[in-house]
All heavy atoms as TSV, in Angstrom:
chain	resi	resn	atom	element	x	y	z
A	1	MET	N	N	144.131	75.087	-72.912
A	1	MET	CA	C	144.914	76.241	-73.228
A	1	MET	C	C	144.443	76.745	-74.583
A	1	MET	O	O	144.009	75.954	-75.413
A	1	MET	CB	C	146.397	75.847	-73.191
A	1	MET	CG	C	147.220	76.179	-74.371
A	1	MET	SD	S	149.000	75.779	-74.315
A	1	MET	CE	C	149.475	75.962	-72.658
A	2	PRO	N	N	144.543	78.050	-74.813
A	2	PRO	CA	C	144.202	78.545	-76.147
A	2	PRO	C	C	145.107	77.909	-77.208
A	2	PRO	O	O	146.331	77.842	-77.028
A	2	PRO	CB	C	144.454	80.048	-76.050
A	2	PRO	CG	C	144.335	80.347	-74.591
A	2	PRO	CD	C	144.848	79.126	-73.889
A	3	ARG	N	N	144.509	77.433	-78.257
A	3	ARG	CA	C	145.251	76.727	-79.308
A	3	ARG	C	C	146.396	77.578	-79.860
A	3	ARG	O	O	147.472	77.067	-80.142
A	3	ARG	CB	C	144.262	76.349	-80.412
A	3	ARG	CG	C	144.831	75.451	-81.460
A	3	ARG	CD	C	143.750	75.026	-82.422
A	3	ARG	NE	N	144.308	74.235	-83.490
A	3	ARG	CZ	C	143.686	73.269	-84.099
A	3	ARG	NH1	N	142.443	72.970	-83.765
A	3	ARG	NH2	N	144.269	72.588	-85.052
A	4	GLU	N	N	146.181	78.868	-79.970
A	4	GLU	CA	C	147.206	79.753	-80.528
A	4	GLU	C	C	148.429	79.900	-79.620
A	4	GLU	O	O	149.486	80.335	-80.068
A	4	GLU	CB	C	146.616	81.132	-80.824
A	4	GLU	CG	C	146.140	81.857	-79.584
A	4	GLU	CD	C	145.336	83.102	-79.889
A	4	GLU	OE1	O	144.677	83.151	-80.933
A	4	GLU	OE2	O	145.365	84.026	-79.069
A	5	ASP	N	N	148.314	79.521	-78.353
A	5	ASP	CA	C	149.427	79.664	-77.407
A	5	ASP	C	C	150.253	78.395	-77.217
A	5	ASP	O	O	151.288	78.419	-76.548
A	5	ASP	CB	C	148.899	80.094	-76.028
A	5	ASP	CG	C	148.250	81.463	-76.051
A	5	ASP	OD1	O	148.502	82.241	-77.005
A	5	ASP	OD2	O	147.477	81.752	-75.129
A	6	VAL	N	N	149.819	77.280	-77.798
A	6	VAL	CA	C	150.471	75.994	-77.554
A	6	VAL	C	C	151.956	76.023	-77.907
A	6	VAL	O	O	152.801	75.651	-77.101
A	6	VAL	CB	C	149.766	74.847	-78.318
A	6	VAL	CG1	C	150.589	73.575	-78.290
A	6	VAL	CG2	C	148.404	74.608	-77.734
A	7	TRP	N	N	152.312	76.440	-79.107
A	7	TRP	CA	C	153.705	76.321	-79.542
A	7	TRP	C	C	154.617	77.308	-78.852
A	7	TRP	O	O	155.787	76.999	-78.611
A	7	TRP	CB	C	153.799	76.347	-81.061
A	7	TRP	CG	C	153.106	75.124	-81.552
A	7	TRP	CD1	C	151.899	75.050	-82.175
A	7	TRP	CD2	C	153.500	73.782	-81.286
A	7	TRP	NE1	N	151.536	73.728	-82.339
A	7	TRP	CE2	C	152.498	72.937	-81.811
A	7	TRP	CE3	C	154.595	73.195	-80.671
A	7	TRP	CZ2	C	152.576	71.547	-81.732
A	7	TRP	CZ3	C	154.666	71.816	-80.598
A	7	TRP	CH2	C	153.659	71.013	-81.130
A	8	ALA	N	N	154.123	78.458	-78.457
A	8	ALA	CA	C	154.939	79.385	-77.665
A	8	ALA	C	C	155.234	78.766	-76.301
A	8	ALA	O	O	156.355	78.850	-75.792
A	8	ALA	CB	C	154.240	80.725	-77.512
A	9	TRP	N	N	154.230	78.115	-75.694
A	9	TRP	CA	C	154.434	77.474	-74.399
A	9	TRP	C	C	155.416	76.316	-74.512
A	9	TRP	O	O	156.326	76.177	-73.697
A	9	TRP	CB	C	153.106	76.994	-73.821
A	9	TRP	CG	C	153.281	76.345	-72.493
A	9	TRP	CD1	C	153.361	76.970	-71.285
A	9	TRP	CD2	C	153.455	74.951	-72.238
A	9	TRP	NE1	N	153.566	76.036	-70.290
A	9	TRP	CE2	C	153.630	74.782	-70.848
A	9	TRP	CE3	C	153.480	73.825	-73.046
A	9	TRP	CZ2	C	153.823	73.553	-70.262
A	9	TRP	CZ3	C	153.674	72.590	-72.455
A	9	TRP	CH2	C	153.839	72.462	-71.074
A	10	ILE	N	N	155.245	75.474	-75.529
A	10	ILE	CA	C	156.154	74.342	-75.700
A	10	ILE	C	C	157.577	74.830	-75.959
A	10	ILE	O	O	158.530	74.298	-75.398
A	10	ILE	CB	C	155.670	73.393	-76.811
A	10	ILE	CG1	C	154.451	72.624	-76.305
A	10	ILE	CG2	C	156.770	72.435	-77.251
A	10	ILE	CD1	C	153.852	71.653	-77.275
A	11	ALA	N	N	157.742	75.849	-76.781
A	11	ALA	CA	C	159.082	76.383	-77.057
A	11	ALA	C	C	159.735	76.924	-75.785
A	11	ALA	O	O	160.940	76.772	-75.588
A	11	ALA	CB	C	159.010	77.470	-78.116
A	12	ALA	N	N	158.953	77.527	-74.900
A	12	ALA	CA	C	159.494	78.048	-73.645
A	12	ALA	C	C	159.812	76.914	-72.666
A	12	ALA	O	O	160.838	76.931	-71.993
A	12	ALA	CB	C	158.517	79.034	-73.014
A	13	ALA	N	N	158.931	75.915	-72.590
A	13	ALA	CA	C	159.112	74.809	-71.643
A	13	ALA	C	C	160.135	73.789	-72.132
A	13	ALA	O	O	160.851	73.196	-71.331
A	13	ALA	CB	C	157.775	74.114	-71.390
A	14	CYS	N	N	160.197	73.577	-73.435
A	14	CYS	CA	C	161.073	72.550	-74.030
A	14	CYS	C	C	161.767	73.131	-75.257
A	14	CYS	O	O	161.369	72.852	-76.390
A	14	CYS	CB	C	160.266	71.331	-74.447
A	14	CYS	SG	S	159.275	70.582	-73.171
A	15	PRO	N	N	162.804	73.954	-75.057
A	15	PRO	CA	C	163.450	74.606	-76.204
A	15	PRO	C	C	163.984	73.640	-77.263
A	15	PRO	O	O	164.123	74.009	-78.415
A	15	PRO	CB	C	164.595	75.393	-75.580
A	15	PRO	CG	C	164.301	75.481	-74.133
A	15	PRO	CD	C	163.405	74.333	-73.795
A	16	ASP	N	N	164.265	72.389	-76.880
A	16	ASP	CA	C	164.791	71.405	-77.826
A	16	ASP	C	C	163.697	70.583	-78.502
A	16	ASP	O	O	163.990	69.599	-79.180
A	16	ASP	CB	C	165.738	70.437	-77.104
A	16	ASP	CG	C	166.910	71.151	-76.454
A	16	ASP	OD1	O	167.299	72.223	-76.947
A	16	ASP	OD2	O	167.426	70.642	-75.449
A	17	ALA	N	N	162.448	70.963	-78.332
A	17	ALA	CA	C	161.320	70.192	-78.867
A	17	ALA	C	C	161.356	70.147	-80.393
A	17	ALA	O	O	161.665	71.140	-81.038
A	17	ALA	CB	C	160.002	70.808	-78.421
A	18	PRO	N	N	161.029	68.977	-80.960
A	18	PRO	CA	C	160.949	68.893	-82.417
A	18	PRO	C	C	159.714	69.620	-82.937
A	18	PRO	O	O	158.722	69.761	-82.225
A	18	PRO	CB	C	160.839	67.396	-82.677
A	18	PRO	CG	C	160.269	66.834	-81.424
A	18	PRO	CD	C	160.754	67.706	-80.308
A	19	GLU	N	N	159.794	70.081	-84.144
A	19	GLU	CA	C	158.665	70.754	-84.782
A	19	GLU	C	C	157.539	69.749	-85.035
A	19	GLU	O	O	157.797	68.552	-85.167
A	19	GLU	CB	C	159.097	71.362	-86.119
A	19	GLU	CG	C	160.078	72.508	-85.978
A	19	GLU	CD	C	159.442	73.732	-85.376
A	19	GLU	OE1	O	158.286	74.050	-85.698
A	19	GLU	OE2	O	160.122	74.390	-84.562
A	20	PRO	N	N	156.301	70.223	-85.137
A	20	PRO	CA	C	155.205	69.305	-85.483
A	20	PRO	C	C	155.523	68.563	-86.776
A	20	PRO	O	O	156.078	69.127	-87.702
A	20	PRO	CB	C	154.012	70.245	-85.677
A	20	PRO	CG	C	154.351	71.445	-84.885
A	20	PRO	CD	C	155.854	71.588	-84.953
A	21	GLY	N	N	155.192	67.284	-86.793
A	21	GLY	CA	C	155.460	66.458	-87.966
A	21	GLY	C	C	156.868	65.889	-87.983
A	21	GLY	O	O	157.230	65.161	-88.891
A	22	GLY	N	N	157.655	66.202	-86.967
A	22	GLY	CA	C	159.030	65.704	-86.899
A	22	GLY	C	C	159.098	64.301	-86.333
A	22	GLY	O	O	158.092	63.600	-86.247
A	23	PRO	N	N	160.299	63.912	-85.898
A	23	PRO	CA	C	160.483	62.559	-85.357
A	23	PRO	C	C	159.548	62.286	-84.186
A	23	PRO	O	O	159.311	63.151	-83.361
A	23	PRO	CB	C	161.933	62.566	-84.883
A	23	PRO	CG	C	162.580	63.702	-85.574
A	23	PRO	CD	C	161.494	64.705	-85.853
A	24	GLY	N	N	159.024	61.108	-84.131
A	24	GLY	CA	C	158.143	60.714	-83.035
A	24	GLY	C	C	156.680	60.933	-83.328
A	24	GLY	O	O	155.829	60.362	-82.665
A	25	GLY	N	N	156.356	61.735	-84.312
A	25	GLY	CA	C	154.961	62.000	-84.637
A	25	GLY	C	C	154.152	60.752	-84.919
A	25	GLY	O	O	153.051	60.592	-84.400
A	26	PRO	N	N	154.686	59.815	-85.711
A	26	PRO	CA	C	153.921	58.603	-85.988
A	26	PRO	C	C	153.669	57.748	-84.740
A	26	PRO	O	O	152.780	56.916	-84.727
A	26	PRO	CB	C	154.801	57.846	-86.983
A	26	PRO	CG	C	155.632	58.893	-87.619
A	26	PRO	CD	C	155.870	59.918	-86.539
A	27	ALA	N	N	154.442	57.964	-83.668
A	27	ALA	CA	C	154.277	57.167	-82.455
A	27	ALA	C	C	153.209	57.728	-81.520
A	27	ALA	O	O	152.932	57.142	-80.487
A	27	ALA	CB	C	155.609	57.083	-81.708
A	28	CYS	N	N	152.599	58.849	-81.859
A	28	CYS	CA	C	151.559	59.447	-81.022
A	28	CYS	C	C	150.339	58.522	-80.959
A	28	CYS	O	O	150.023	57.826	-81.923
A	28	CYS	CB	C	151.108	60.785	-81.587
A	28	CYS	SG	S	152.353	62.075	-81.546
A	29	LEU	N	N	149.663	58.555	-79.838
A	29	LEU	CA	C	148.421	57.804	-79.703
A	29	LEU	C	C	147.363	58.367	-80.635
A	29	LEU	O	O	147.411	59.543	-81.016
A	29	LEU	CB	C	147.926	57.864	-78.264
A	29	LEU	CG	C	148.830	57.223	-77.221
A	29	LEU	CD1	C	148.276	57.468	-75.822
A	29	LEU	CD2	C	148.957	55.730	-77.479
A	30	LYS	N	N	146.393	57.568	-80.975
A	30	LYS	CA	C	145.309	58.004	-81.860
A	30	LYS	C	C	144.622	59.226	-81.256
A	30	LYS	O	O	144.301	59.252	-80.067
A	30	LYS	CB	C	144.303	56.874	-82.045
A	30	LYS	CG	C	143.213	57.210	-83.019
A	30	LYS	CD	C	142.304	56.040	-83.245
A	30	LYS	CE	C	141.234	56.440	-84.239
A	30	LYS	NZ	N	140.329	55.343	-84.501
A	31	GLY	N	N	144.416	60.253	-82.060
A	31	GLY	CA	C	143.747	61.462	-81.608
A	31	GLY	C	C	144.691	62.531	-81.093
A	31	GLY	O	O	144.286	63.666	-80.896
A	32	VAL	N	N	145.964	62.196	-80.886
A	32	VAL	CA	C	146.946	63.176	-80.419
A	32	VAL	C	C	147.560	63.837	-81.639
A	32	VAL	O	O	148.059	63.186	-82.545
A	32	VAL	CB	C	148.035	62.509	-79.547
A	32	VAL	CG1	C	149.125	63.498	-79.183
A	32	VAL	CG2	C	147.410	61.923	-78.294
A	33	GLY	N	N	147.517	65.174	-81.662
A	33	GLY	CA	C	148.009	65.915	-82.817
A	33	GLY	C	C	149.516	66.001	-82.886
A	33	GLY	O	O	150.099	66.042	-83.962
A	34	HIS	N	N	150.186	66.048	-81.740
A	34	HIS	CA	C	151.642	66.136	-81.720
A	34	HIS	C	C	152.142	65.616	-80.383
A	34	HIS	O	O	151.558	65.918	-79.341
A	34	HIS	CB	C	152.091	67.580	-81.922
A	34	HIS	CG	C	153.579	67.750	-81.991
A	34	HIS	ND1	N	154.336	67.230	-83.009
A	34	HIS	CD2	C	154.441	68.373	-81.170
A	34	HIS	CE1	C	155.609	67.531	-82.812
A	34	HIS	NE2	N	155.698	68.233	-81.695
A	35	CYS	N	N	153.211	64.851	-80.419
A	35	CYS	CA	C	153.827	64.363	-79.192
A	35	CYS	C	C	155.307	64.171	-79.451
A	35	CYS	O	O	155.749	64.117	-80.597
A	35	CYS	CB	C	153.182	63.065	-78.721
A	35	CYS	SG	S	153.469	61.659	-79.804
A	36	PHE	N	N	156.063	64.102	-78.394
A	36	PHE	CA	C	157.477	63.798	-78.501
A	36	PHE	C	C	157.981	63.394	-77.131
A	36	PHE	O	O	157.330	63.592	-76.123
A	36	PHE	CB	C	158.284	64.976	-79.046
A	36	PHE	CG	C	158.168	66.246	-78.248
A	36	PHE	CD1	C	159.048	66.519	-77.204
A	36	PHE	CD2	C	157.186	67.175	-78.542
A	36	PHE	CE1	C	158.946	67.688	-76.471
A	36	PHE	CE2	C	157.077	68.347	-77.823
A	36	PHE	CZ	C	157.956	68.604	-76.789
A	37	ARG	N	N	159.166	62.804	-77.117
A	37	ARG	CA	C	159.824	62.443	-75.865
A	37	ARG	C	C	161.186	63.114	-75.899
A	37	ARG	O	O	161.950	62.929	-76.851
A	37	ARG	CB	C	159.972	60.933	-75.782
A	37	ARG	CG	C	160.511	60.477	-74.459
A	37	ARG	CD	C	160.393	58.979	-74.370
A	37	ARG	NE	N	161.076	58.514	-73.183
A	37	ARG	CZ	C	161.128	57.265	-72.806
A	37	ARG	NH1	N	160.541	56.345	-73.540
A	37	ARG	NH2	N	161.765	56.921	-71.727
A	38	LEU	N	N	161.469	63.895	-74.887
A	38	LEU	CA	C	162.680	64.701	-74.858
A	38	LEU	C	C	163.538	64.307	-73.661
A	38	LEU	O	O	163.045	64.240	-72.534
A	38	LEU	CB	C	162.285	66.177	-74.770
A	38	LEU	CG	C	163.371	67.209	-74.909
A	38	LEU	CD1	C	164.000	67.142	-76.298
A	38	LEU	CD2	C	162.784	68.597	-74.696
A	39	ASP	N	N	164.808	64.031	-73.896
A	39	ASP	CA	C	165.756	63.675	-72.837
A	39	ASP	C	C	166.150	64.951	-72.092
A	39	ASP	O	O	166.725	65.866	-72.675
A	39	ASP	CB	C	166.982	63.018	-73.457
A	39	ASP	CG	C	167.974	62.509	-72.431
A	39	ASP	OD1	O	167.884	62.883	-71.235
A	39	ASP	OD2	O	168.860	61.729	-72.822
A	40	VAL	N	N	165.811	65.018	-70.818
A	40	VAL	CA	C	166.162	66.184	-69.987
A	40	VAL	C	C	167.082	65.794	-68.835
A	40	VAL	O	O	167.352	66.599	-67.951
A	40	VAL	CB	C	164.899	66.898	-69.446
A	40	VAL	CG1	C	164.091	67.510	-70.572
A	40	VAL	CG2	C	164.051	65.962	-68.601
A	41	GLY	N	N	167.557	64.554	-68.840
A	41	GLY	CA	C	168.454	64.090	-67.787
A	41	GLY	C	C	169.712	64.938	-67.731
A	41	GLY	O	O	170.258	65.341	-68.751
A	42	GLY	N	N	170.152	65.248	-66.530
A	42	GLY	CA	C	171.371	66.020	-66.354
A	42	GLY	C	C	171.188	67.523	-66.388
A	42	GLY	O	O	172.140	68.265	-66.187
A	43	ARG	N	N	169.995	67.994	-66.645
A	43	ARG	CA	C	169.770	69.445	-66.617
A	43	ARG	C	C	169.656	69.915	-65.180
A	43	ARG	O	O	169.128	69.204	-64.324
A	43	ARG	CB	C	168.496	69.806	-67.385
A	43	ARG	CG	C	168.624	69.547	-68.859
A	43	ARG	CD	C	167.423	70.029	-69.600
A	43	ARG	NE	N	167.526	69.672	-71.006
A	43	ARG	CZ	C	166.680	70.043	-71.916
A	43	ARG	NH1	N	165.634	70.767	-71.588
A	43	ARG	NH2	N	166.847	69.688	-73.159
A	44	PRO	N	N	170.134	71.105	-64.885
A	44	PRO	CA	C	170.053	71.610	-63.512
A	44	PRO	C	C	168.610	71.673	-63.010
A	44	PRO	O	O	167.702	72.031	-63.761
A	44	PRO	CB	C	170.638	73.023	-63.607
A	44	PRO	CG	C	171.405	73.046	-64.883
A	44	PRO	CD	C	170.774	72.034	-65.787
A	45	ALA	N	N	168.420	71.322	-61.755
A	45	ALA	CA	C	167.114	71.386	-61.076
A	45	ALA	C	C	166.053	70.525	-61.757
A	45	ALA	O	O	164.874	70.834	-61.712
A	45	ALA	CB	C	166.635	72.825	-60.955
A	46	THR	N	N	166.480	69.435	-62.408
A	46	THR	CA	C	165.546	68.531	-63.077
A	46	THR	C	C	165.737	67.129	-62.540
A	46	THR	O	O	166.821	66.568	-62.630
A	46	THR	CB	C	165.778	68.527	-64.601
A	46	THR	OG1	O	165.662	69.852	-65.088
A	46	THR	CG2	C	164.778	67.651	-65.306
A	47	ASP	N	N	164.685	66.564	-61.964
A	47	ASP	CA	C	164.754	65.198	-61.456
A	47	ASP	C	C	164.308	64.174	-62.490
A	47	ASP	O	O	164.567	62.996	-62.339
A	47	ASP	CB	C	163.884	65.055	-60.201
A	47	ASP	CG	C	164.461	65.817	-59.023
A	47	ASP	OD1	O	165.700	65.989	-58.966
A	47	ASP	OD2	O	163.687	66.247	-58.162
A	48	ALA	N	N	163.635	64.605	-63.523
A	48	ALA	CA	C	163.152	63.687	-64.555
A	48	ALA	C	C	164.275	63.337	-65.521
A	48	ALA	O	O	165.232	64.095	-65.683
A	48	ALA	CB	C	162.000	64.321	-65.318
A	49	HIS	N	N	164.140	62.189	-66.168
A	49	HIS	CA	C	165.064	61.799	-67.224
A	49	HIS	C	C	164.495	62.179	-68.591
A	49	HIS	O	O	165.243	62.546	-69.485
A	49	HIS	CB	C	165.330	60.301	-67.198
A	49	HIS	CG	C	166.035	59.864	-65.955
A	49	HIS	ND1	N	166.173	58.547	-65.620
A	49	HIS	CD2	C	166.642	60.555	-64.959
A	49	HIS	CE1	C	166.829	58.445	-64.481
A	49	HIS	NE2	N	167.117	59.650	-64.060
A	50	PHE	N	N	163.173	62.053	-68.716
A	50	PHE	CA	C	162.500	62.373	-69.971
A	50	PHE	C	C	161.207	63.127	-69.682
A	50	PHE	O	O	160.592	62.918	-68.643
A	50	PHE	CB	C	162.116	61.091	-70.740
A	50	PHE	CG	C	163.285	60.279	-71.172
A	50	PHE	CD1	C	163.747	59.225	-70.401
A	50	PHE	CD2	C	163.929	60.555	-72.364
A	50	PHE	CE1	C	164.830	58.464	-70.790
A	50	PHE	CE2	C	165.018	59.798	-72.765
A	50	PHE	CZ	C	165.471	58.754	-71.972
A	51	VAL	N	N	160.791	63.974	-70.616
A	51	VAL	CA	C	159.461	64.569	-70.567
A	51	VAL	C	C	158.755	64.206	-71.862
A	51	VAL	O	O	159.392	63.995	-72.888
A	51	VAL	CB	C	159.485	66.112	-70.369
A	51	VAL	CG1	C	160.047	66.459	-69.010
A	51	VAL	CG2	C	160.251	66.808	-71.469
A	52	GLY	N	N	157.443	64.123	-71.782
A	52	GLY	CA	C	156.673	63.710	-72.951
A	52	GLY	C	C	155.376	64.473	-73.083
A	52	GLY	O	O	154.348	63.998	-72.629
A	53	PRO	N	N	155.404	65.672	-73.666
A	53	PRO	CA	C	154.159	66.395	-73.916
A	53	PRO	C	C	153.350	65.740	-75.043
A	53	PRO	O	O	153.915	65.166	-75.965
A	53	PRO	CB	C	154.619	67.788	-74.355
A	53	PRO	CG	C	156.054	67.873	-73.942
A	53	PRO	CD	C	156.570	66.467	-73.971
A	54	ALA	N	N	152.042	65.837	-74.942
A	54	ALA	CA	C	151.135	65.362	-75.986
A	54	ALA	C	C	150.048	66.410	-76.168
A	54	ALA	O	O	149.391	66.807	-75.208
A	54	ALA	CB	C	150.519	64.026	-75.598
A	55	VAL	N	N	149.884	66.894	-77.380
A	55	VAL	CA	C	148.918	67.955	-77.686
A	55	VAL	C	C	147.741	67.352	-78.431
A	55	VAL	O	O	147.907	66.687	-79.457
A	55	VAL	CB	C	149.561	69.056	-78.549
A	55	VAL	CG1	C	148.558	70.147	-78.866
A	55	VAL	CG2	C	150.796	69.631	-77.864
A	56	THR	N	N	146.551	67.585	-77.913
A	56	THR	CA	C	145.311	67.171	-78.557
A	56	THR	C	C	144.507	68.428	-78.849
A	56	THR	O	O	144.304	69.254	-77.960
A	56	THR	CB	C	144.490	66.241	-77.635
A	56	THR	OG1	O	145.301	65.137	-77.271
A	56	THR	CG2	C	143.236	65.751	-78.321
A	57	TYR	N	N	144.077	68.583	-80.083
A	57	TYR	CA	C	143.280	69.751	-80.456
A	57	TYR	C	C	141.813	69.451	-80.192
A	57	TYR	O	O	141.234	68.568	-80.803
A	57	TYR	CB	C	143.544	70.125	-81.909
A	57	TYR	CG	C	144.995	70.488	-82.107
A	57	TYR	CD1	C	145.863	69.645	-82.777
A	57	TYR	CD2	C	145.507	71.658	-81.561
A	57	TYR	CE1	C	147.203	69.964	-82.924
A	57	TYR	CE2	C	146.850	71.988	-81.698
A	57	TYR	CZ	C	147.681	71.140	-82.387
A	57	TYR	OH	O	149.004	71.460	-82.509
A	58	VAL	N	N	141.221	70.194	-79.249
A	58	VAL	CA	C	139.848	69.966	-78.823
A	58	VAL	C	C	138.876	70.558	-79.840
A	58	VAL	O	O	137.896	69.929	-80.227
A	58	VAL	CB	C	139.610	70.570	-77.419
A	58	VAL	CG1	C	138.175	70.397	-76.987
A	58	VAL	CG2	C	140.559	69.941	-76.411
A	59	ASN	N	N	139.135	71.775	-80.249
A	59	ASN	CA	C	138.320	72.453	-81.258
A	59	ASN	C	C	139.176	73.550	-81.891
A	59	ASN	O	O	140.390	73.590	-81.667
A	59	ASN	CB	C	137.014	73.000	-80.652
A	59	ASN	CG	C	137.255	73.924	-79.483
A	59	ASN	OD1	O	138.191	74.725	-79.477
A	59	ASN	ND2	N	136.417	73.825	-78.463
A	60	ALA	N	N	138.578	74.448	-82.640
A	60	ALA	CA	C	139.337	75.479	-83.347
A	60	ALA	C	C	140.038	76.466	-82.421
A	60	ALA	O	O	140.992	77.124	-82.823
A	60	ALA	CB	C	138.414	76.238	-84.297
A	61	GLU	N	N	139.603	76.560	-81.167
A	61	GLU	CA	C	140.189	77.529	-80.240
A	61	GLU	C	C	140.962	76.910	-79.087
A	61	GLU	O	O	141.704	77.607	-78.400
A	61	GLU	CB	C	139.069	78.401	-79.652
A	61	GLU	CG	C	138.423	79.306	-80.672
A	61	GLU	CD	C	136.911	79.186	-80.643
A	61	GLU	OE1	O	136.371	78.598	-79.695
A	61	GLU	OE2	O	136.279	79.679	-81.582
A	62	THR	N	N	140.794	75.629	-78.827
A	62	THR	CA	C	141.319	75.016	-77.611
A	62	THR	C	C	142.208	73.815	-77.903
A	62	THR	O	O	141.905	73.012	-78.781
A	62	THR	CB	C	140.150	74.553	-76.711
A	62	THR	OG1	O	139.268	75.644	-76.510
A	62	THR	CG2	C	140.651	74.070	-75.365
A	63	ALA	N	N	143.283	73.708	-77.135
A	63	ALA	CA	C	144.160	72.542	-77.190
A	63	ALA	C	C	144.339	72.015	-75.767
A	63	ALA	O	O	144.386	72.773	-74.819
A	63	ALA	CB	C	145.512	72.899	-77.790
A	64	ARG	N	N	144.449	70.719	-75.660
A	64	ARG	CA	C	144.740	70.089	-74.363
A	64	ARG	C	C	146.181	69.598	-74.427
A	64	ARG	O	O	146.559	68.882	-75.351
A	64	ARG	CB	C	143.801	68.916	-74.120
A	64	ARG	CG	C	144.095	68.195	-72.815
A	64	ARG	CD	C	143.076	67.102	-72.522
A	64	ARG	NE	N	141.769	67.722	-72.295
A	64	ARG	CZ	C	140.666	67.443	-72.975
A	64	ARG	NH1	N	140.696	66.563	-73.958
A	64	ARG	NH2	N	139.530	68.032	-72.695
A	65	VAL	N	N	146.983	70.018	-73.461
A	65	VAL	CA	C	148.377	69.593	-73.407
A	65	VAL	C	C	148.561	68.717	-72.168
A	65	VAL	O	O	148.302	69.155	-71.048
A	65	VAL	CB	C	149.331	70.798	-73.350
A	65	VAL	CG1	C	150.780	70.320	-73.293
A	65	VAL	CG2	C	149.118	71.728	-74.535
A	66	ARG	N	N	148.979	67.500	-72.394
A	66	ARG	CA	C	149.324	66.609	-71.291
A	66	ARG	C	C	150.839	66.561	-71.213
A	66	ARG	O	O	151.502	66.255	-72.210
A	66	ARG	CB	C	148.757	65.222	-71.536
A	66	ARG	CG	C	147.268	65.182	-71.437
A	66	ARG	CD	C	146.760	63.730	-71.608
A	66	ARG	NE	N	145.351	63.665	-71.377
A	66	ARG	CZ	C	144.423	63.772	-72.329
A	66	ARG	NH1	N	144.791	63.955	-73.580
A	66	ARG	NH2	N	143.144	63.696	-72.024
A	67	PHE	N	N	151.361	66.884	-70.062
A	67	PHE	CA	C	152.812	66.950	-69.891
A	67	PHE	C	C	153.211	65.902	-68.871
A	67	PHE	O	O	152.822	65.965	-67.698
A	67	PHE	CB	C	153.193	68.358	-69.394
A	67	PHE	CG	C	154.659	68.629	-69.464
A	67	PHE	CD1	C	155.245	69.077	-70.636
A	67	PHE	CD2	C	155.448	68.454	-68.349
A	67	PHE	CE1	C	156.598	69.344	-70.692
A	67	PHE	CE2	C	156.814	68.715	-68.394
A	67	PHE	CZ	C	157.379	69.166	-69.572
A	68	SER	N	N	153.942	64.889	-69.303
A	68	SER	CA	C	154.350	63.794	-68.426
A	68	SER	C	C	155.858	63.826	-68.240
A	68	SER	O	O	156.600	64.172	-69.156
A	68	SER	CB	C	153.967	62.452	-69.040
A	68	SER	OG	O	152.579	62.395	-69.275
A	69	ALA	N	N	156.305	63.447	-67.050
A	69	ALA	CA	C	157.735	63.341	-66.771
A	69	ALA	C	C	158.026	61.918	-66.302
A	69	ALA	O	O	157.238	61.328	-65.583
A	69	ALA	CB	C	158.127	64.350	-65.694
A	70	PHE	N	N	159.168	61.383	-66.735
A	70	PHE	CA	C	159.543	60.006	-66.443
A	70	PHE	C	C	160.943	59.951	-65.861
A	70	PHE	O	O	161.805	60.726	-66.265
A	70	PHE	CB	C	159.507	59.155	-67.716
A	70	PHE	CG	C	158.213	59.227	-68.462
A	70	PHE	CD1	C	158.035	60.156	-69.470
A	70	PHE	CD2	C	157.159	58.386	-68.146
A	70	PHE	CE1	C	156.843	60.236	-70.167
A	70	PHE	CE2	C	155.966	58.456	-68.836
A	70	PHE	CZ	C	155.806	59.389	-69.837
A	71	THR	N	N	161.158	59.018	-64.956
A	71	THR	CA	C	162.496	58.837	-64.401
A	71	THR	C	C	163.214	57.649	-65.019
A	71	THR	O	O	164.402	57.500	-64.835
A	71	THR	CB	C	162.454	58.658	-62.867
A	71	THR	OG1	O	161.603	57.567	-62.554
A	71	THR	CG2	C	161.970	59.924	-62.196
A	72	THR	N	N	162.501	56.795	-65.712
A	72	THR	CA	C	163.139	55.668	-66.401
A	72	THR	C	C	162.512	55.457	-67.745
A	72	THR	O	O	161.456	55.919	-68.033
A	72	THR	CB	C	163.037	54.350	-65.602
A	72	THR	OG1	O	161.666	54.071	-65.365
A	72	THR	CG2	C	163.800	54.443	-64.334
């Protein structure tokens, strides 16, 4: 994804997401620029309990976003 679009996408997909450098940042895997785990249990039309996006900056223009969902 274009690097400039990452935070707009995350804000739309996960309105409760912490800002970069917030809680959970130190727990990111090596090379991951930002990650968090968000409790989404109980939201309408959501089967997951948690989601966990991880953003890796590939270069000055590109970011890779891995979006994982967990039930436990």
